[in-house]
C-alpha positions in Angstrom: 0.1 -0.1 -0.2 0.9 3.6 0.0 0.4 5.2 3.2 1.0 8.9 4.4 2.4 9.4 7.6 2.3 12.7 9.3 4.2 13.5 11.8 6.7 10.8 10.4 10.1 12.4 12.3 8.4 12.2 15.8 9.3 9.8 17.8 6.1 7.7 17.5 6.6 8.5 13.8 9.9 7.6 13.1 9.3 4.0 14.7 6.1 3.8 12.5 7.8 4.1 9.2 10.5 1.8 10.5 7.9 -0.8 10.8 6.2 0.1 7.9 9.5 0.2 5.7 10.3 -2.8 3.4 6.0 -3.8 3.2 4.7 -0.7 2.1 5.4 2.6 0.7 5.5 5.2 2.8 4.9 9.0 2.2 6.8 11.1 5.0 4.4 14.3 5.4 6.8 16.4 7.5 8.3 19.8 8.1 11.3 17.8 7.6 10.6 16.6 4.2 9.0 20.1 3.1 5.6 19.4 3.8 3.5 20.7 6.2 0.0 19.5 7.4 -1.6 22.8 6.4 -0.8 22.2 3.1 -2.6 18.9 3.0 -4.6 19.3 -0.5 -6.0 17.2 -3.0 -3.5 18.8 -5.3 -0.8 18.0 -2.8 -1.6 14.5 -1.9 -1.3 11.6 -4.3 -4.3 9.9 -6.4 -3.2 6.7 -5.4 -2.6 6.8 -1.9 -3.9 3.7 0.2 -3.9 5.0 3.9 -3.3 8.2 6.2 -2.3 7.8 9.6 -2.3 10.9 10.9 0.5 11.6 13.8 1.0 15.0 13.5 0.5 17.6 16.4 2.0 19.1 19.4 1.2 17.8 22.1 3.0 19.7 25.3 0.4 19.8 27.9 1.9 22.6 29.6 2.5 24.9 26.8 -0.7 24.6 26.1 -1.7 26.6 28.5 0.6 29.7 27.3 -0.7 29.4 23.4 -3.7 27.6 22.9 -4.1 29.2 19.7 -1.8 27.5 18.4 -3.1 24.2 19.7 -6.4 24.4 18.2 -5.2 25.8 14.8 -2.7 22.8 14.2 -4.4 20.1 16.1 -8.3 20.8 15.5 -8.6 22.9 12.0 -5.7 21.3 10.1 -6.9 18.0 11.6 -10.4 18.5 10.4 -9.3 19.3 7.1 -7.3 16.1 6.9 -9.8 14.3 7.7 -12.9 15.9 5.5 -10.3 15.1 2.5 -9.9 11.4 3.3 -13.5 11.2 3.9 -14.2 12.5 0.7 -11.8 10.5 -1.4 -12.5 7.0 0.6 -9.2 7.2 2.1 -8.6 5.4 5.5 -7.5 7.2 8.5 -6.0 6.2 11.7 -4.9 9.5 14.1 -3.4 10.0 17.1 -5.7 11.4 20.1 -4.8 11.5 24.0 -6.0 9.8 26.7 -5.9 13.4 28.2 -9.9 13.7 26.8 -10.4 12.0 30.1 -9.9 15.5 31.1 -10.2 17.7 28.5 -11.1 20.6 30.4 -8.0 20.8 32.3 -5.7 21.9 29.2 -6.1 23.4 25.5 -4.2 20.3 24.9 -6.8 18.1 26.0 -9.4 20.1 24.2 -8.1 20.0 21.1 -7.8 16.2 21.2 -11.5 16.1 22.3 -12.5 18.2 19.5 -10.3 16.5 17.3 -12.3 13.3 18.0 -15.7 15.4 17.2 -14.4 16.1 13.9 -13.4 13.1 12.4 -15.7 10.7 10.2 -16.9 7.3 10.2 -14.5 5.0 9.8 -11.9 7.2 11.1 -10.1 5.8 13.8 -8.6 7.6 16.9 -6.2 6.0 18.9 -5.9 7.1 22.4 -2.7 7.1 23.3 -1.6 7.2 27.6 2.2 8.6 28.4 4.5 7.0 26.1 8.1 5.5 26.3 10.8 4.4 24.4 14.1 5.4 22.9 13.8 9.1 21.1 10.9 10.6 23.7 11.4 14.2 24.3 13.8 15.2 27.0 11.3 16.5 29.5 9.0 13.3 29.4 9.4 11.1 33.0 11.0 8.3 31.2 13.4 9.7 29.2 14.4 12.3 33.0 14.6 9.3 34.9 17.6 7.7 32.0 19.0 11.0 31.5 19.3 11.1 35.3 17.6 14.9 35.5 14.4 14.0 37.6 14.3 16.3 40.3 10.9 15.7 42.1 8.3 13.0 41.6 4.0 13.1 42.1 1.2 10.8 43.0 -0.2 10.9 39.7 -0.9 7.4 38.3 0.3 6.9 34.6 -0.3 4.4 32.3 3.4 4.0 30.7 2.9 2.4 26.8 5.8 0.9 24.9 7.0 2.6 21.9 6.6 0.0 19.7 3.5 -1.4 21.4 1.9 2.0 20.2 2.9 1.0 16.7 1.9 -2.7 16.7 -1.5 -1.2 17.9 -1.7 1.2 14.6 -0.4 -1.6 12.6 -3.2 -3.5 13.6 -6.1 -0.7 11.7 -3.3 -0.6 8.8 -3.5 -4.0 8.0 -6.5 -5.4 8.9 -8.7 -1.4 7.9 -10.8 0.8 9.9 -14.6 -0.2 8.6 -16.8 -1.0 11.0 -14.4 -0.4 14.3 -14.6 1.9 17.1 -14.5 5.3 16.9 -11.9 5.3 19.3 -9.4 2.8 20.9 -7.5 3.1 24.4 -3.8 2.4 23.9 -1.8 1.4 27.4 -1.2 -1.3 29.4 -3.9 -1.5 31.1 -2.2 -1.3 34.0 -1.3 2.2 36.1 1.7 2.9 38.3 2.5 6.0 40.5 4.9 8.1 39.1 6.8 8.3 42.9 6.9 4.4 42.6 8.2 4.1 38.9 11.0 6.9 40.0 11.7 4.5 43.3 11.7 1.8 41.1 14.7 3.3 39.0 17.0 4.2 42.2 15.9 7.9 42.8 15.1 9.3 46.1 13.7 12.6 45.2 10.9 15.0 46.7 7.2 14.3 46.2 5.4 17.3 45.1 1.9 18.0 43.6 1.5 17.2 40.1 0.1 19.6 37.3 -3.9 21.2 37.9 -3.6 20.8 34.1 -2.8 17.1 34.0 -5.2 14.1 34.7 -4.6 12.3 37.9 -4.9 9.1 36.9 -4.7 8.2 32.8 -4.8 3.9 33.1 -6.4 2.4 29.6 -9.6 0.7 29.3 -7.9 -1.4 26.6 -10.5 -4.5 26.2 -11.7 -2.9 22.9 -8.2 -3.2 21.7 -7.1 -6.5 22.8 -10.2 -8.1 21.5 -8.8 -7.2 18.0 -5.5 -9.6 18.7 -3.2 -6.5 20.0 -1.2 -6.8 23.9 1.3 -4.8 25.1 4.6 -6.5 25.6 7.0 -4.5 27.4 6.2 -2.8 31.4 8.4 0.3 31.9 10.0 -1.3 34.7 11.1 -3.8 32.5 12.7 -1.2 30.5 14.0 0.8 33.3 15.8 -2.3 34.4 17.1 -2.8 30.5 18.0 0.4 30.1 20.3 1.4 33.2 22.0 -2.2 32.7 23.3 -1.3 29.2 23.7 2.2 30.1 26.1 1.3 33.5 27.8 -1.5 30.6 28.1 1.4 28.4 29.9 3.4 31.1 32.6 0.3 32.3 33.4 -0.2 28.9 34.1 3.3 27.9 35.7 4.1 31.1 38.0 1.1 30.8 42.2 1.3 30.2 42.9 1.7 26.5 
């Protein structure tokens, strides 16, 4: 198939493109490739596109408090254009939503994702990602801070931490099996929540406990039963990833510091 991936050089996009490579023709719709989602139109997309995976978005909750208009324009208006165009041309779409929709009123980001879901047409599937971790995540994300040694404090918020390759596997279900007769949205998470303080403690940090941001949900644990019915299941727990990465980083440090 010929598949457009918006946000193809982002965290999830990079992993998805790697999975699709060799099996499908991938059109990377990303600013790094000279393509902006605001320019998505009948005149700019190939006529023989079979599928669109829409990942492009602005995804920082805290930044959304400072620039709400930007989030609405990018996450809602540009997405609506993509949804309408694909619906008109009968192109299936799977798109990135967020577990933030469950507390959408707390932030412009959550509001934009809730509105984005409302703009989608039947046969266009939204995947509500929880807290995604893995190689290539933003440095400000919890698991990246743990690995980079930049954790300053922890909260009692409960987070469903989902491995990026498991997110890609969820997307691939709809790429391979289609979007017709599917639910409008699916929750993509392990179904198990962890207190941030417990995750940080597991990684060996002794840091103060602080109140979490009011703009963030207290608990984003996914109800993933509908996705599991389609044959999906998570493969890697966050604690396992931490143990693996800490061990690898320690080994590499020993090797780097060994006498030459």
